[in-house]
C-alpha positions in Angstrom: 40.3 38.6 24.2 38.0 39.0 20.5 41.2 38.2 18.5 41.9 34.9 20.3 38.1 34.0 20.4 38.5 34.3 16.3 41.2 32.7 16.2 40.3 29.5 18.7 37.1 29.4 16.4 38.5 29.4 13.0 40.9 26.2 14.7 37.9 24.9 15.8 36.3 24.9 12.8 39.2 24.1 10.6 39.2 21.0 13.3 36.2 20.2 12.6 36.1 20.6 8.7 39.3 17.7 9.1 37.4 15.3 10.7 34.7 15.7 9.1 37.2 14.8 5.7 38.6 11.6 7.6 35.3 10.2 8.1 34.5 10.7 5.0 37.7 9.2 3.8 37.8 6.0 6.3 34.4 5.3 5.3 35.1 5.3 1.5 38.1 3.3 2.4 35.9 0.8 5.2 33.9 0.4 1.6 36.8 -0.9 -0.1 37.5 -3.4 2.6 33.9 -4.9 3.3 31.2 -6.5 1.3 28.9 -4.2 -0.5 25.4 -3.8 0.5 23.9 -4.3 -2.8 21.1 -3.3 -4.5 18.4 -6.3 -3.9 17.0 -7.7 -1.0 19.0 -11.0 -0.8 22.2 -8.6 -0.7 21.1 -6.7 1.8 20.1 -10.1 3.9 23.9 -11.6 2.7 25.4 -8.1 4.1 23.3 -7.9 7.5 24.1 -11.2 7.9 27.5 -10.6 7.2 27.6 -7.8 10.0 25.6 -10.1 12.6 28.7 -12.7 12.5 31.5 -9.9 12.0 30.4 -8.3 15.4 29.6 -11.8 17.4 33.4 -13.2 16.2 34.4 -9.4 17.4 33.3 -9.2 20.2 34.4 -12.9 20.8 38.2 -12.0 20.0 37.6 -9.2 22.7 36.8 -11.5 25.5 38.7 -13.9 24.6 41.8 -12.2 24.4 41.2 -9.7 26.7 40.9 -13.0 29.4 44.3 -14.3 28.3 46.0 -10.4 28.5 44.4 -10.2 32.3 45.5 -13.3 33.1 49.0 -13.3 32.2 49.9 -9.5 33.5 47.7 -9.4 36.5 48.7 -13.3 37.4 52.8 -13.3 36.3 55.1 -14.9 38.2 56.6 -11.7 39.0 53.9 -10.4 40.9 54.0 -13.8 43.3 50.9 -15.0 42.0 51.2 -19.4 42.4 49.0 -21.7 39.9 45.8 -23.3 40.8 46.1 -26.8 41.2 42.9 -27.9 40.8 42.3 -30.7 37.8 38.2 -30.7 37.3 35.6 -28.1 37.1 32.2 -29.3 36.6 31.1 -26.1 36.4 33.3 -24.8 34.4 32.8 -27.9 31.8 29.4 -27.1 31.4 29.8 -23.5 30.9 32.3 -23.8 28.3 29.8 -25.9 26.3 26.5 -24.5 26.9 27.7 -21.1 25.9 29.8 -22.2 22.0 26.3 -23.9 21.4 23.8 -20.8 22.5 26.6 -19.3 20.3 25.8 -21.9 17.3 22.3 -21.3 17.9 22.7 -17.3 17.5 24.6 -17.3 14.4 22.8 -20.7 12.4 19.2 -19.2 13.0 19.7 -16.0 10.9 22.0 -18.0 8.7 19.1 -20.6 8.2 16.2 -17.7 7.6 18.7 -15.7 5.0 19.7 -19.4 3.0 16.3 -19.9 2.5 15.0 -16.2 1.8 17.9 -17.2 -1.1 16.4 -19.8 -2.3 12.8 -18.6 -2.5 11.9 -18.5 -6.4 8.5 -18.8 -6.1 6.2 -17.0 -7.9 8.5 -14.6 -10.0 7.2 -11.7 -12.2 9.7 -13.0 -15.1 12.1 -15.5 -16.1 15.6 -15.4 -17.7 17.5 -18.4 -18.5 21.0 -18.1 -18.9 23.6 -20.3 -20.9 27.3 -21.0 -20.6 29.3 -20.9 -23.6 32.5 -20.6 -24.0 33.6 -18.0 -23.2 29.8 -15.7 -23.9 26.6 -16.1 -22.1 23.3 -16.8 -24.1 20.0 -15.3 -22.3 16.6 -16.2 -23.3 13.3 -14.5 -22.2 10.8 -17.0 -21.4 7.7 -14.6 -20.3 6.8 -11.2 -19.8 6.9 -8.5 -22.1 10.4 -9.6 -23.1 9.1 -13.3 -24.0 10.5 -14.6 -27.2 13.9 -12.5 -26.6 16.8 -13.8 -27.2 20.4 -13.0 -28.0 24.8 -13.9 -26.9 26.0 -11.5 -25.0 30.0 -11.6 -25.9 32.5 -9.2 -24.8 32.7 -6.0 -26.7 35.2 -5.1 -29.3 36.6 -2.2 -27.9 37.9 -4.6 -24.6 39.0 -7.6 -27.2 41.0 -4.8 -29.5 42.4 -3.4 -26.0 43.7 -7.0 -25.4 46.5 -6.8 -28.0 46.9 -3.3 -27.5 46.6 -0.7 -24.5 44.0 -2.0 -21.7 44.1 1.5 -20.5 42.6 2.7 -24.0 39.0 1.3 -23.1 36.6 2.5 -20.4 35.2 -1.2 -17.7 38.3 -2.9 -19.5 36.9 -6.7 -19.5 33.9 -6.1 -17.8 32.2 -4.9 -20.7 29.7 -6.4 -23.2 28.0 -6.0 -27.1 24.6 -6.7 -25.6 23.5 -5.8 -22.0 21.2 -7.8 -20.1 18.1 -5.4 -19.4 15.7 -5.7 -16.5 13.1 -4.1 -15.0 13.3 -2.7 -11.8 10.9 -3.6 -8.7 10.4 -6.9 -10.1 11.4 -10.4 -9.0 13.4 -12.0 -11.8 13.7 -15.2 -11.8 17.0 -17.4 -13.4 17.8 -20.9 -14.5 21.0 -21.4 -15.2 22.9 -24.3 -17.3 25.7 -24.5 -19.6 26.5 -25.9 -23.4 29.8 -26.9 -22.8 31.9 -26.8 -19.3 31.1 -25.2 -15.9 30.4 -21.6 -16.0 29.4 -19.5 -12.9 27.2 -16.4 -13.3 28.3 -13.8 -10.2 27.4 -9.9 -10.2 28.7 -9.0 -6.9 25.9 -6.4 -6.4 23.1 -8.9 -7.3 24.2 -11.0 -3.8 24.3 -13.8 -5.5 26.7 -16.2 -8.0 25.5 -19.6 -9.2 27.1 -22.4 -10.9 25.7 -22.9 -14.8 26.2 -26.8 -15.4 26.0 -28.7 -18.2 22.8 -31.1 -18.4 22.0 -28.8 -15.0 19.3 -26.8 -14.2 20.2 -24.8 -11.7 18.2 -21.4 -10.3 18.1 -18.0 -8.2 16.6 -14.7 -8.1 16.8 -11.2 -8.3 14.7 -7.9 -7.3 16.7 -4.5 -8.5 15.3 -1.8 -6.7 17.5 0.6 -7.9 18.6 1.3 -11.5 21.9 1.3 -13.1 24.6 -0.9 -14.7 25.8 -3.8 -12.7 28.9 -5.6 -14.0 29.9 -9.1 -13.4 32.3 -12.1 -14.4 32.1 -16.2 -15.3 33.6 -17.2 -11.7 33.9 -20.0 -12.5 38.0 -21.2 -14.3 35.7 -22.5 -17.4 39.1 -22.5 -20.3 41.9 -20.3 -21.8 39.6 -17.3 -22.3 38.0 -17.4 -18.7 39.1 -13.9 -17.8 37.2 -12.6 -21.0 33.4 -13.7 -20.2 31.7 -10.8 -18.8 28.6 -9.8 -17.5 26.4 -6.3 -17.5 23.1 -6.3 -16.1 21.5 -3.1 -16.9 18.4 -2.3 -14.8 15.8 0.2 -15.9 11.9 1.4 -15.1 9.5 -1.0 -16.6 8.3 1.3 -19.0 11.9 1.6 -21.0 12.4 -2.3 -20.3 8.6 -2.7 -22.6 10.2 -0.4 -25.4 13.7 -2.4 -25.3 11.9 -5.7 -25.3 9.5 -4.9 -28.3 12.8 -3.1 -30.4 15.0 -6.5 -29.2 11.9 -8.3 -30.1 13.6 -8.3 -34.2 10.9 -5.6 -35.5 12.5 -5.1 -39.0 15.2 -8.3 -38.9 13.0 -10.1 -41.7 12.9 -7.3 -44.3 17.0 -6.9 -42.8 17.4 -10.5 -44.5 15.1 -10.7 -47.5 14.6 -7.4 -48.7 17.4 -5.3 -47.4 20.3 -4.8 -50.9 24.0 -6.1 -49.3 27.1 -4.8 -50.5 29.9 -6.8 -50.3 31.3 -3.4 -48.5 28.6 -3.7 -46.3 28.6 -7.3 -45.2 32.5 -6.9 -44.2 31.9 -4.0 -42.2 29.4 -5.9 -40.5 31.5 -8.9 -40.5 34.5 -7.6 -39.2 32.6 -6.5 -35.7 31.2 -10.1 -35.5 34.6 -11.7 -36.1 36.2 -9.2 -33.3 33.4 -10.7 -31.1 32.8 -14.3 -32.1 36.4 -15.7 -33.3 38.8 -13.4 -32.8 39.4 -15.7 -28.8 40.1 -18.5 -30.6 41.7 -17.7 -34.4 43.0 -14.7 -33.4 43.2 -10.9 -34.6 45.5 -12.1 -37.4 43.7 -14.9 -38.2 46.3 -17.0 -37.5 44.4 -19.4 -34.8 46.6 -20.9 -32.0 47.2 -24.6 -34.4 46.5 -27.3 -33.5 43.6 -26.9 -31.5 42.0 -23.5 -33.0 43.6 -23.8 -36.7 44.4 -20.6 -39.0 41.6 -19.4 -41.1 43.7 -17.0 -43.1 44.9 -19.2 -46.3 42.6 -22.3 -44.8 40.6 -24.2 -47.1 37.3 -23.9 -45.7 38.1 -20.3 -46.3 39.1 -20.0 -49.2 37.0 -23.1 -50.9 33.4 -23.7 -51.6 30.8 -21.3 -50.1 28.2 -24.3 -48.8 31.4 -25.9 -46.8 32.0 -22.9 -45.3 28.6 -21.8 -44.2 27.7 -25.3 -43.3 30.5 -25.1 -40.9 29.8 -22.0 -39.1 26.7 -23.0 -38.7 26.7 -26.3 -37.7 30.1 -26.5 -36.4 32.5 -29.4 -36.3 31.5 -32.0 -33.6 35.1 -33.3 -31.6 36.4 -30.1 -31.5 36.2 -26.7 -30.3 34.4 -25.6 -33.4 30.5 -24.8 -32.2 27.6 -24.2 -34.2 26.9 -20.5 -34.2 22.9 -21.4 -35.8 21.8 -20.6 -32.6 24.0 -18.0 -31.5 24.1 -15.5 -34.5 21.3 -14.7 -36.6 21.0 -14.7 -40.8 22.6 -11.2 -41.3 26.1 -12.2 -38.7 26.7 -15.2 -40.0 26.8 -13.7 -43.7 28.9 -11.0 -42.4 31.3 -13.5 -40.9 31.6 -15.6 -43.5 31.9 -12.6 -46.0 34.6 -10.9 -43.5 36.9 -14.2 -43.0 36.5 -15.1 -47.4 38.0 -11.5 -47.9 40.1 -10.7 -45.1 44.0 -10.8 -44.6 45.2 -13.1 -47.7 42.6 -14.9 -48.5 40.3 -12.2 -50.4 38.8 -15.2 -52.7 35.9 -11.7 -53.6 32.7 -13.6 -52.7 29.9 -13.0 -50.6 27.3 -14.3 -49.0 23.7 -13.3 -48.7 21.3 -13.5 -45.5 19.0 -15.0 -47.4 21.7 -17.7 -48.5 22.0 -18.2 -44.8 18.0 -18.5 -44.1 17.9 -20.8 -47.3 20.5 -23.8 -46.2 19.4 -23.3 -42.3 
């Protein structure tokens, strides 16, 4: 008798453990099917609205299909049911007009409140300007501890190289960048968005919003991240051939860490790097390769052969092997009427000097000269 109880007890424990495991697996499976709750007030409200509408739809489906199946089974011809002969019913017409109206009002009220909440960009703690470029994002902090910080965020070099090799060789393939957007947790962040060329869309799912970046227009959204962490997104508008290589990475940190990051990002020591540091051709070449693999490889390819005629080759080109001044001019100011954009506002003097040096000495070019950051600063 005792053994039986022990066996039954063991079975009960095993059953409870198995059921707990099944519940955990089911919860994880549902998380992949359902919307994410996110880490902001907006994403949580959107999630709650989604669940409310979902349950309303489920209840409507149960009532409607329940009535249909009940009628088909209970009043089928084989049971001798005789169809009613009435033609009109004022009471029924009033009911099926009023009930859907009340349902729609019940859905519209919380939806409207959520939309109003999503668009309330008043009284922010800081403002960040986001500009979409083909195919990278530019961020400028307009106020707060990071006021004046401005940088370009592009697909990471590892992901870019993996495109031509093994995508599984890197973590977060096509979802990693060279410069993350760093934001403080618990602060209301106001974003203003625009674009320099075509329509882009800034979207980070866990923040709960997506907004178009349109040339010549300013759109807005806001967020308040409640949980530190790294949140990834992508451009959600088909913006050209490298649309899939335009990720977004937001790193949410404590306010103290954000302040320290802002102080470092403001470029302490940058001027010394431009004017006083002794740059060798090898130093510039190595840094230029990194810059090229981030800013140039999308159009001109890893081997510098480009995709003529839209994206001309750099390898063997008259620009990269001709006078330095002409090469510097086209990098700084671009070429109007072509896909070559101006990089004077996207890259600093050191990076421009480095990428020019790299282009003039990589592949078959081997010109043998180099450009110093001070030269670029003087030409600006």
